C-alpha positions as CSV (number, residue, x, y, z in Angstrom):
1,M,16.5,25.6,-8.2
2,Q,16.4,28.1,-5.3
3,W,18.1,31.3,-4.3
4,F,19.9,31.4,-1.0
5,I,20.7,34.5,1.1
6,E,24.4,33.6,0.7
7,D,23.9,34.3,-3.1
8,L,22.9,37.9,-2.6
9,P,26.1,39.8,-1.8
10,D,28.0,38.6,-4.9
11,F,24.9,38.8,-7.1
12,L,24.0,42.4,-6.0
13,N,27.6,43.5,-6.3
14,M,27.6,42.1,-9.9
15,V,24.3,43.8,-11.0
16,E,24.5,47.1,-9.1
17,P,26.8,48.7,-11.7
18,I,24.2,47.8,-14.4
19,A,21.4,49.3,-12.3
20,S,23.5,52.4,-11.7
21,S,24.5,52.9,-15.3
22,N,20.8,52.6,-16.3
23,G,19.8,55.2,-13.7
24,F,18.3,52.9,-11.0
25,L,19.0,51.9,-7.4
26,L,18.5,48.2,-6.7
27,S,17.4,46.3,-3.7
28,A,16.3,42.7,-2.8
29,Y,13.3,41.8,-0.8
30,G,10.9,38.9,-0.4
31,S,11.2,35.3,0.7
32,T,14.9,34.9,-0.1
33,V,15.7,37.9,2.1
34,R,13.2,37.1,4.9
35,K,13.6,33.3,5.1
36,G,17.1,32.8,3.8
37,R,16.0,31.1,0.6
38,G,13.2,31.3,-2.0
39,R,12.1,30.0,-5.3
40,D,12.7,33.4,-6.9
41,L,14.7,36.5,-6.2
42,D,12.6,39.5,-5.7
43,L,14.3,42.8,-6.8
44,I,13.0,46.3,-6.8
45,A,14.6,49.0,-8.9
46,V,13.9,52.7,-8.1
47,Q,14.6,55.5,-10.5
48,A,17.6,57.5,-9.4
49,R,17.8,60.0,-12.3
50,T,15.6,61.4,-15.0
51,G,15.6,60.1,-18.6
52,V,15.7,56.4,-17.7
53,T,14.2,53.6,-19.7
54,P,13.1,50.6,-17.6
55,K,12.8,48.3,-20.6
56,Y,16.5,48.8,-21.5
57,F,17.5,48.3,-17.8
58,V,15.6,44.9,-17.7
59,E,17.2,43.8,-21.0
60,D,20.7,44.8,-19.8
61,L,20.2,43.0,-16.5
62,A,19.0,39.8,-18.2
63,K,22.0,39.9,-20.5
64,A,24.5,40.5,-17.7
65,V,23.2,37.5,-15.8
66,G,22.9,35.3,-18.9
67,G,19.2,35.1,-18.5
68,K,16.1,35.6,-20.7
69,V,13.2,37.9,-20.1
70,K,10.2,35.6,-19.9
71,H,7.5,38.1,-19.1
72,V,7.1,41.9,-19.1
73,E,4.1,43.8,-17.7
74,A,3.5,47.5,-17.6
75,S,1.1,49.3,-15.3
76,L,-0.6,52.6,-15.2
77,F,1.3,53.4,-12.0
78,S,4.7,54.1,-13.7
79,E,5.9,50.6,-13.1
80,L,7.4,47.8,-15.2
81,C,7.4,44.3,-13.9
82,A,9.5,41.5,-15.4
83,L,10.4,37.9,-14.9
84,I,13.9,36.8,-15.9
85,Q,14.9,33.1,-16.0
86,L,18.6,32.2,-15.5
87,P,20.2,29.3,-17.4
88,D,20.1,27.2,-14.2
89,G,16.3,27.7,-14.0
90,R,16.3,30.2,-11.1
91,L,14.0,33.2,-11.5
92,I,14.4,36.9,-10.9
93,D,11.1,38.8,-10.3
94,I,11.9,42.5,-10.7
95,Q,9.7,45.6,-10.2
96,V,11.0,48.8,-11.8
97,R,9.5,51.9,-10.2
98,L,9.6,55.4,-11.8
99,S,9.3,58.5,-9.7
100,R,5.8,60.0,-9.7
101,C,7.5,63.3,-8.9
102,G,9.8,63.5,-11.9
103,P,9.1,64.5,-15.5
104,Q,7.5,61.2,-16.5
105,N,3.8,61.1,-16.8
106,S,2.3,57.6,-16.0
107,M,0.2,57.6,-19.1
108,D,3.2,58.4,-21.3
109,I,5.2,55.6,-19.7
110,Y,2.3,53.2,-20.1
111,Q,1.9,54.0,-23.8
112,I,5.6,53.6,-24.4
113,Y,5.6,50.0,-23.0
114,S,2.1,48.9,-24.0
115,E,3.4,48.1,-27.5
116,D,6.0,45.8,-26.0
117,L,3.3,43.8,-24.2
118,N,2.0,42.5,-27.4
119,R,5.3,41.3,-28.8
120,P,6.8,37.9,-28.0
121,I,9.9,37.9,-25.9
């Protein structure tokens, strides 16, 4: 299954309220945007307010689209990456970025999510 550029307006309109309620701004990038179609949909979510939890946002997003989180990876750079698989087999590859200027410390964020890396999804 592939994503097509025509899928994006409706999809982004559906998931934008989820991003907003979790404190993130959401945008698409990558091959689907550049070429009009792609094997996955690349999304980037950027922190819009303090006190956000990327893990909950990714879980809420997966639930809203009827998908399953297949992989989660945390980094030392205040970032959470996840792969969500939809029921039709399409993939969403999402990067969640936290502000390096806000109250979050990258090591604190890494420690919060490092425990999740070892649990099955």
